[in-house]
C-alpha positions as CSV (number, residue, x, y, z in Angstrom):
1,X,36.9,30.8,109.7
2,X,36.2,33.8,112.0
3,X,39.4,34.9,112.3
4,X,39.8,34.9,108.3
5,X,36.5,36.7,107.8
6,X,38.0,39.6,110.4
7,X,41.0,39.8,108.7
8,X,39.4,40.4,105.4
9,X,36.9,42.5,106.7
10,X,39.8,44.6,108.3
11,X,41.6,44.6,104.9
12,X,38.6,45.8,103.1
13,X,38.3,48.6,105.3
14,X,42.2,49.6,105.4
15,X,41.8,49.6,101.2
16,X,38.5,51.7,101.0
17,X,40.2,54.2,103.8
18,X,43.1,54.5,101.3
19,X,41.2,54.6,98.1
20,X,39.1,57.7,100.1
21,X,42.3,59.6,101.2
22,X,43.0,62.3,98.7
23,X,46.5,63.1,97.2
24,X,48.4,66.0,98.8
25,X,49.3,68.8,96.4
26,X,52.3,70.6,97.7
27,X,52.4,74.4,96.1
28,X,55.9,75.7,95.9
29,X,55.7,79.7,96.5
30,X,58.3,82.6,96.9
31,X,57.0,83.8,100.7
32,X,57.9,87.3,100.0
33,X,56.0,87.8,96.5
34,X,53.1,90.2,97.1
35,X,50.5,90.2,95.7
36,X,50.7,86.6,94.6
37,X,52.2,84.9,97.4
38,X,53.1,86.3,100.9
39,X,52.8,85.8,104.7
40,X,49.5,87.3,105.9
41,X,49.0,89.0,109.0
42,X,47.2,85.9,110.5
43,X,50.2,84.3,109.9
44,X,49.2,82.0,107.3
45,X,50.4,82.1,103.5
46,X,48.2,84.0,101.3
47,X,48.0,85.9,97.8
48,X,46.4,85.5,94.6
49,X,48.4,82.5,93.6
50,X,47.8,80.8,96.9
51,X,44.2,81.4,96.7
52,X,43.6,80.3,93.1
53,X,46.0,77.1,93.9
54,X,43.6,76.5,96.9
55,X,40.5,76.8,95.2
56,X,41.7,74.7,92.4
57,X,42.7,72.0,94.6
58,X,39.6,71.7,96.0
59,X,37.8,71.4,92.6
60,X,40.3,68.6,91.5
61,X,39.8,66.7,94.9
62,X,43.5,67.2,96.3
63,X,44.6,68.1,99.6
64,X,46.3,71.6,99.6
65,X,49.8,72.4,101.3
66,X,52.2,75.4,100.8
67,X,55.9,75.0,100.7
68,X,58.1,78.1,100.8
69,X,61.0,77.7,98.5
70,X,64.2,79.4,98.0
71,X,63.7,81.0,94.9
72,X,67.5,80.8,93.6
73,X,67.0,76.9,94.2
74,X,63.3,76.6,93.3
75,X,63.6,74.0,90.6
76,X,66.3,71.9,92.2
77,X,63.4,71.4,95.1
78,X,60.9,70.7,92.5
79,X,63.2,68.0,91.6
80,X,63.8,66.8,94.9
81,X,60.0,66.4,95.6
82,X,59.9,69.0,98.1
83,X,56.8,70.5,96.1
84,X,54.8,69.6,93.3
85,X,54.5,72.7,91.4
86,X,56.3,76.2,91.1
87,X,53.3,78.6,91.2
88,X,54.5,82.1,92.4
89,X,54.7,85.0,89.7
90,X,56.9,82.5,88.1
91,X,58.4,83.6,84.6
92,X,58.0,81.3,81.5
93,X,61.7,80.5,80.4
94,X,62.2,78.4,77.3
95,X,65.4,77.2,79.2
96,X,62.9,75.5,81.6
97,X,61.0,74.0,78.6
98,X,64.3,72.7,77.0
99,X,65.1,71.2,80.4
100,X,62.1,69.0,80.5
101,X,60.0,70.8,82.9
102,X,56.2,70.8,82.0
103,X,54.9,74.6,81.8
104,X,51.4,75.5,82.0
105,X,49.5,77.8,79.9
106,X,50.7,81.6,80.7
107,X,48.1,83.3,83.2
108,X,49.9,86.9,83.5
109,X,51.8,89.5,81.6
110,X,54.5,91.1,83.4
111,X,57.1,93.7,83.1
112,X,60.5,94.7,84.7
113,X,60.7,98.4,86.2
114,X,62.9,100.2,88.3
115,X,62.1,101.6,91.6
116,X,63.7,104.2,93.2
117,X,63.8,107.2,96.1
118,X,61.7,110.1,94.6
119,X,64.8,112.5,95.8
120,X,67.2,110.2,93.9
121,X,67.7,112.1,90.6
122,X,67.2,108.8,88.6
123,X,64.6,109.7,86.0
124,X,65.3,106.6,83.9
125,X,67.6,103.5,83.4
126,X,70.2,105.9,81.6
127,X,70.6,107.7,84.8
128,X,72.2,104.5,86.5
129,X,75.7,104.6,85.7
130,X,77.8,104.4,88.4
131,X,74.9,103.6,90.6
132,X,74.1,100.4,92.9
133,X,71.4,98.4,91.6
134,X,69.5,95.7,93.8
135,X,67.7,92.7,92.1
136,X,66.5,89.3,93.5
137,X,68.4,85.8,92.7
138,X,67.1,83.6,90.4
139,X,64.7,85.7,89.0
140,X,63.9,87.0,85.3
141,X,65.2,90.3,86.3
142,X,68.6,89.0,87.1
143,X,68.6,87.1,83.9
144,X,67.7,90.1,82.1
145,X,70.8,91.8,83.4
146,X,72.9,88.9,82.7
147,X,71.4,88.6,79.1
148,X,69.8,90.9,77.2
149,X,70.5,94.0,79.2
150,X,73.9,93.0,80.1
151,X,75.1,96.5,78.4
152,X,73.0,98.5,80.9
153,X,74.4,96.5,83.6
154,X,77.9,97.3,82.8
155,X,76.9,100.9,83.5
156,X,76.2,100.1,87.3
157,X,78.7,100.6,90.0
158,X,77.6,97.3,91.3
159,X,74.6,94.7,91.1
160,X,74.0,93.7,94.3
161,X,71.8,90.2,94.6
162,X,69.6,89.3,97.5
163,X,67.5,86.4,98.8
164,X,64.2,88.2,98.6
165,X,62.8,91.4,97.0
166,X,61.9,92.6,100.4
167,X,65.8,92.6,101.1
168,X,66.3,94.8,98.2
169,X,63.9,97.2,98.9
170,X,65.0,97.5,102.7
171,X,68.4,98.1,101.1
172,X,67.1,100.9,99.0
173,X,65.0,102.5,102.1
174,X,68.4,102.3,104.1
175,X,70.3,104.1,101.0
176,X,72.7,101.1,100.6
177,X,71.8,100.9,96.7
178,X,69.9,103.6,94.7
179,X,67.4,101.3,92.6
180,X,65.7,98.2,92.6
181,X,65.2,96.0,89.5
182,X,61.7,94.4,90.1
183,X,58.5,92.9,88.2
184,X,55.8,95.6,88.4
185,X,53.0,94.1,90.4
186,X,55.6,93.4,93.3
187,X,56.9,96.9,92.9
188,X,53.3,98.4,93.0
189,X,52.5,96.4,96.2
190,X,55.5,97.7,97.9
191,X,55.6,101.2,97.0
192,X,51.8,101.8,97.7
193,X,51.6,104.1,100.9
194,X,55.4,104.8,100.6
195,X,55.7,108.2,100.0
196,X,59.3,108.2,99.3
197,X,59.5,105.5,96.9
198,X,58.2,105.9,92.9
199,X,58.1,103.4,90.1
200,X,59.9,104.8,87.1
201,X,57.8,105.1,84.0
202,X,59.9,102.7,82.0
203,X,59.4,99.2,81.1
204,X,62.5,97.3,80.7
205,X,61.3,93.7,80.0
206,X,58.0,91.6,79.0
207,X,57.5,88.3,80.1
208,X,54.5,85.8,81.2
209,X,54.0,84.1,84.2
210,X,53.0,80.2,84.3
211,X,53.2,77.1,86.4
212,X,56.3,74.8,86.4
213,X,55.9,70.8,87.0
214,X,58.1,68.2,87.0
215,X,58.9,66.1,83.7
216,X,56.5,63.4,83.7
217,X,53.7,65.2,85.6
218,X,52.0,66.4,82.4
219,X,48.8,64.7,83.6
220,X,49.0,66.8,87.1
221,X,49.2,70.1,85.0
222,X,46.5,69.0,83.0
223,X,44.5,68.5,86.4
224,X,45.2,71.8,87.6
225,X,44.4,73.4,84.6
226,X,41.2,72.4,84.0
227,X,40.2,73.2,87.6
228,X,41.3,76.7,86.8
229,X,39.3,77.0,83.8
230,X,36.4,75.7,86.0
231,X,37.4,78.6,88.3
232,X,37.1,81.0,85.8
233,X,34.0,79.5,84.2
234,X,31.9,79.7,87.3
235,X,33.2,83.1,88.6
236,X,35.3,82.0,91.6
237,X,38.7,83.1,89.6
238,X,37.5,86.8,89.1
239,X,36.1,87.0,92.6
240,X,39.4,86.3,93.8
241,X,41.3,88.6,91.2
242,X,39.1,91.7,92.3
243,X,40.8,91.4,95.9
244,X,44.0,92.4,93.8
245,X,43.3,95.3,91.8
246,X,47.1,96.1,90.9
247,X,47.3,92.8,88.7
248,X,43.7,92.1,87.5
249,X,44.3,93.9,84.3
250,X,47.1,91.8,83.4
251,X,45.6,88.4,84.2
252,X,45.2,86.6,80.9
253,X,42.3,84.5,81.8
254,X,40.2,87.4,82.4
255,X,41.5,89.6,79.8
256,X,41.8,87.5,76.6
257,X,41.6,89.2,73.0
């Protein structure tokens, strides 16, 4: 009888411990996408999306982990359950919805721009004829140049695709390419303090950012959205956003009509 009672007590304690354990939420990010997600000076990932995700997990009672995805294969990694969400300045695409992914409400208005060297003589996209342009693989910018802006791309001498925006900018500064086709907030974050680079005053595509969850994860999406709503309501969202002045004016939850 004592052995049976001991076993039952041990089982009860194990079940109680299991019930108390929080579910882990694995946040899939582009590791080189400032100001939304990037490696900080302390060696830890940070950025607006990272800070909001961490705070949302605290409210939702989820343990937080971050996972650096290969952006060109992000949806494959999501499907393989290497992460639970793609949340890193991700453009909402109809093709994702059609494929069955659960997409959150949009939270950011973005535009595509060109970054060039100030002495390049390039004043607009019309000056890219015969030039070499870089873009990150798997981005909406690449999709635009292969779709709605295919006519513009046809004027390029070459379109160079790289695994990260950082590589694109490195090639620009090394004179390997003449321009980088990039999201405005990333351009603004990189060009700040770079006296030899400039962002052209031409918007080449409008889009919105959101979160992508696997098909069947509508409940998890709703849970995270509810937590973010609470962050907006209690002022935490605005406090975090204030750290990132280059994007604050385009955050939909803070600038609703």
